[in-house]
Phi, psi and omega in degrees: 000317181297324183294318177300318183298319183291323178299315183305307183294324179294314176302325186279326181269357188294318182297322182291316178299321174300324180291315182294321177296321180295313179299317177298312180303311181298319179299310187291331182273345183293125175273130175286142183287144184278142171285141180272143169290162183295326181286335173291316182292325174300318180289324174297318176299315177294324177298302179308313182295313176306308180302323182284324178282332183256002180056039180281156175281131185233141178257117178249137176260117190240143173274111191220117177054046176079010177221162175272123183239149179246139177233137173232146181169196176248146184271117183269332177204159185204142174220193184291342188249328182210170172229162178248116178262123176264111178264187177298325188253337194205163165257115193245120170290129185232114176300133180301325185294344182262000177278126186257322181209153178220142177216126179278126187274146174293133182281003176079003183259093175255000000 
C-alpha cells in the first residue's frame, strides 16, 4: 500500500521537478562571458570603427540572454554606448558592452 502511494505522489510532482531540473541544467550550462585583455578590447574597437567608417559588412558575436549570438550587417550609427546594426531584415541597437567579438567579412568582390 505504501509503495503505491509513493508512485501516485511522484507522478503528480514530476512536471514541477522536471521544470526545476531544466532550469537548473540551463543555469549550469550557461557560459559566462570571458573578460577581454586590454589589447583585445583595442582590437575590437579598431575593427568596429573600421567597419563603421568604411561601411563594411561585419559579423558581431554578442552576449545576449546568457548565450553568444551572432549578428551580421553594416553599422549605421555609433556612439559611446551602442551601435545600430542594419541587418537584412531589421536595424538592431546593440550595446557596446555586450559585443564579444567582431569580424569584417569579405564582400565577395574579387
